[in-house]
C-alpha positions in Angstrom: 78.3 164.0 58.0 76.8 166.7 60.2 78.2 170.2 60.8 76.8 172.6 63.4 77.0 176.0 61.8 75.2 177.9 64.6 73.9 176.8 67.9 71.4 174.0 67.3 71.5 174.4 63.5 72.9 171.6 61.4 74.2 171.2 57.8 74.3 167.6 56.6 76.1 165.9 53.8 77.7 162.7 52.4 81.4 162.0 52.0 83.4 159.7 49.7 87.1 158.7 49.9 89.9 158.9 52.3 89.6 161.8 54.8 93.3 162.3 54.7 93.1 163.3 51.0 92.6 166.9 49.8 88.9 167.8 50.4 86.4 169.0 47.8 83.1 170.5 48.9 80.2 170.1 46.4 77.5 172.8 46.8 74.3 172.3 44.8 72.0 174.9 43.2 68.8 176.4 44.6 66.0 173.9 44.9 68.4 170.9 44.6 70.0 168.6 47.1 73.4 166.9 47.6 72.1 164.1 45.4 72.2 166.4 42.3 75.9 165.7 41.5 75.4 162.3 39.8 78.6 160.3 40.1 80.9 163.3 40.5 81.7 162.7 44.2 82.5 159.0 43.7 84.8 159.8 40.7 86.6 162.5 42.7 87.2 160.1 45.5 88.5 157.5 43.1 90.9 160.1 41.7 92.4 160.9 45.1 90.2 163.6 46.7 87.9 163.5 49.8 84.6 164.6 48.3 81.8 166.0 50.5 78.4 166.8 49.0 76.4 169.1 51.3 72.7 170.0 51.6 72.4 173.8 51.9 70.3 175.2 54.7 66.6 174.7 53.9 67.4 171.9 51.4 67.3 168.2 51.8 68.3 166.8 55.2 69.9 170.1 56.5 67.9 172.1 58.9 65.3 174.6 57.7 65.3 178.1 59.2 62.2 178.9 61.2 63.2 182.6 60.9 63.5 182.3 57.1 67.2 183.1 57.2 68.0 182.1 53.6 69.9 185.2 52.4 73.3 184.8 50.8 75.0 186.0 54.0 73.6 183.0 55.9 74.5 180.6 53.2 78.0 182.0 53.0 78.4 181.9 56.8 77.5 178.2 56.8 80.1 177.5 54.2 82.8 179.4 56.1 82.0 177.3 59.2 82.0 174.0 57.4 85.3 174.8 55.6 86.8 175.8 59.0 85.9 172.4 60.5 87.9 170.5 58.0 91.5 169.5 58.6 92.6 170.9 55.2 91.4 173.8 53.1 88.9 172.4 50.6 88.4 173.2 47.0 84.8 174.4 46.5 82.7 173.3 43.5 79.5 175.4 43.6 76.6 175.1 41.1 74.4 178.2 40.7 73.4 179.2 44.2 76.4 177.1 45.5 78.7 179.1 43.3 77.3 182.4 44.7 77.9 181.0 48.2 81.5 180.4 47.3 82.0 183.8 45.8 80.6 185.6 48.9 82.2 183.4 51.5 85.7 183.7 50.0 85.5 187.1 48.2 84.0 188.9 51.2 86.3 187.4 53.9 88.0 190.0 56.1 91.3 191.3 54.8 93.1 189.9 57.8 91.7 186.4 57.4 93.3 183.6 55.4 91.4 182.1 52.4 88.8 179.5 53.4 89.6 177.3 50.3 92.3 176.2 47.9 90.3 176.7 44.7 86.8 177.5 43.4 84.9 176.0 40.6 81.8 178.0 39.6 79.3 175.8 37.8 77.2 177.8 35.3 77.1 180.9 37.6 78.7 184.3 37.3 78.2 187.7 39.0 75.6 188.5 36.3 73.0 186.1 35.0 70.5 186.2 32.1 67.2 187.2 33.6 65.2 185.0 31.2 67.0 181.9 32.5 66.4 183.0 36.1 62.7 183.5 35.5 62.5 180.0 34.0 64.0 178.5 37.1 61.5 180.4 39.3 58.6 179.3 37.1 59.7 175.6 37.5 60.2 175.9 41.3 56.9 177.7 41.9 54.8 175.6 39.5 54.6 172.4 41.6 54.2 173.6 45.1 51.1 171.4 45.6 53.3 168.3 45.0 53.0 165.3 42.8 50.7 162.2 43.2 53.4 159.9 41.8 57.1 159.8 40.9 56.1 159.5 37.3 54.3 162.8 37.6 57.4 164.5 39.0 59.5 163.0 36.3 57.1 164.5 33.7 57.6 167.9 35.2 61.4 167.5 35.1 61.3 166.4 31.5 59.2 169.4 30.5 61.8 171.7 32.2 64.8 169.8 30.8 63.6 168.6 27.3 67.2 168.2 26.1 67.9 165.5 28.7 67.2 161.9 28.1 64.7 160.4 30.6 66.1 157.9 33.1 64.3 154.6 33.3 64.9 154.5 37.1 63.4 157.1 39.4 65.6 156.3 42.4 67.8 159.4 42.0 64.8 161.6 41.5 63.1 160.2 44.6 66.1 161.4 46.7 65.1 165.0 45.8 61.5 164.5 47.0 59.7 164.1 50.3 56.6 161.9 50.6 54.3 163.8 53.0 50.7 163.3 54.0 48.3 166.2 53.4 45.5 167.1 55.9 43.0 165.1 53.9 45.2 162.0 54.3 46.5 162.0 50.7 50.2 161.3 50.4 52.1 163.4 47.8 55.7 164.0 46.8 57.2 167.4 47.4 60.5 168.9 46.4 63.0 168.6 49.3 63.4 172.3 50.0 61.7 175.0 52.1 59.2 176.9 50.0 59.8 180.0 52.2 63.0 180.4 50.2 61.2 181.1 46.9 59.4 184.1 48.3 62.6 185.5 49.7 64.5 184.9 46.4 61.7 186.6 44.4 62.0 189.7 46.6 65.7 189.8 45.9 65.4 189.5 42.2 63.7 192.8 41.3 65.6 194.8 38.7 67.0 197.2 41.3 68.0 194.4 43.6 69.5 192.4 40.8 71.8 195.3 40.0 72.9 195.5 43.6 73.4 191.7 43.7 75.5 191.9 40.6 77.7 194.7 42.0 78.2 192.8 45.2 79.2 189.5 43.4 81.6 191.3 41.1 83.3 193.0 44.0 83.6 189.6 45.7 85.0 188.0 42.5 87.6 190.8 42.0 88.8 190.0 45.5 89.4 186.3 44.8 93.1 185.2 45.0 92.6 181.5 44.8 92.6 179.6 41.5 89.1 179.9 40.0 87.3 178.1 37.1 83.9 178.8 35.6 82.3 175.8 33.9 79.5 176.9 31.5 76.8 174.7 30.1 77.0 175.2 26.4 73.2 175.4 26.1 72.7 177.4 29.3 70.1 180.2 29.3 71.4 181.5 32.7 75.1 182.1 31.8 75.5 183.1 28.2 78.8 183.5 26.2 78.4 187.2 26.7 78.1 186.9 30.5 81.3 184.7 30.6 83.2 187.2 28.4 82.2 190.0 30.7 83.3 188.0 33.8 86.7 187.0 32.3 87.3 190.6 31.3 86.5 191.9 34.8 88.4 189.1 36.6 91.3 188.1 34.3 92.8 185.3 36.4 89.6 183.2 36.2 89.8 180.3 33.8 86.8 179.0 31.8 85.6 175.8 30.1 82.5 175.0 28.1 80.5 171.8 28.4 78.9 171.7 25.0 76.0 169.3 25.5 74.8 170.7 28.9 72.4 173.4 30.0 72.3 175.1 33.4 72.3 171.8 35.2 75.7 171.0 34.0 76.6 168.1 36.3 73.2 166.4 35.6 73.2 167.0 31.9 76.8 165.8 31.1 78.3 164.4 34.2 81.3 162.7 32.6 82.5 165.8 30.7 81.8 168.0 33.7 83.7 165.9 36.2 86.6 165.5 33.8 86.9 169.3 33.5 86.9 169.7 37.3 89.5 167.0 37.9 91.8 168.4 35.2 91.6 171.9 36.8 92.2 170.6 40.4 95.1 168.5 39.3 96.7 171.3 37.3 96.3 173.8 40.2 97.5 171.2 42.7 100.6 170.6 40.7 101.2 174.4 40.4 100.9 174.6 44.2 103.4 171.8 44.7 105.9 173.4 42.3 105.5 176.7 44.0 106.2 175.1 47.4 109.3 173.5 46.0 110.5 176.8 44.5 109.9 178.6 47.9 111.9 175.8 49.6 114.9 176.3 47.4 
């Protein structure tokens, strides 16, 4: 699928299921692509949803911004436009960066505008994050900017970053997150499928002072949410701790939470079955509440 979010600028994704079914938008984390969801989209489609996994701007097959427009306001605007081009309001499942996109896109919508979505699932992201975990992500993303000679070399880097995860014998899914490009000397190397310009911008926006401003903004957006919201935390996450979740639930009481015990920050990749099951149970429960509410209003 292709969505034009501004003149000549395109966001691309894949879809599963019947377009007449309730849509679910899957938004990956920073430095990932739409292929990071494992089997989640397929399982959602089999369970009765129309699942759409998007590449964010600057990631995968979506357009890269020549002007370096990768701030959260641009990401959120893309999301609003995509959601507005669907025939039904989607549920939004956002991992890390994707969750922040959802918070800002929905939580900062003008007061006179209707919600852009039917529900939000935040995947291991909250208005505040543990700085140690964020720094580890930055270290991984900045540590391999010269690329990899082979897929095995890339797999070794991932294994070092995610030591708790079993190594797949097949590199086909990993390859979808890489681009094979030729260097000036004629050598072909694999590079992560995202614009490195983003890393510089994100580092500028992660200073202690800026982190405080970001947290305040995200909390304000979260308090404005009126749609059903779930936070799914990876039980071994170093980005969203139990303390962070408790603070979030205290500040925004209507948010629900679930813990995926055997997962780290990359919840969908670490424990795909448990993660997808939690998402489906939440969406079914909220969908049923919506149907009951509609019947009550009708009587």
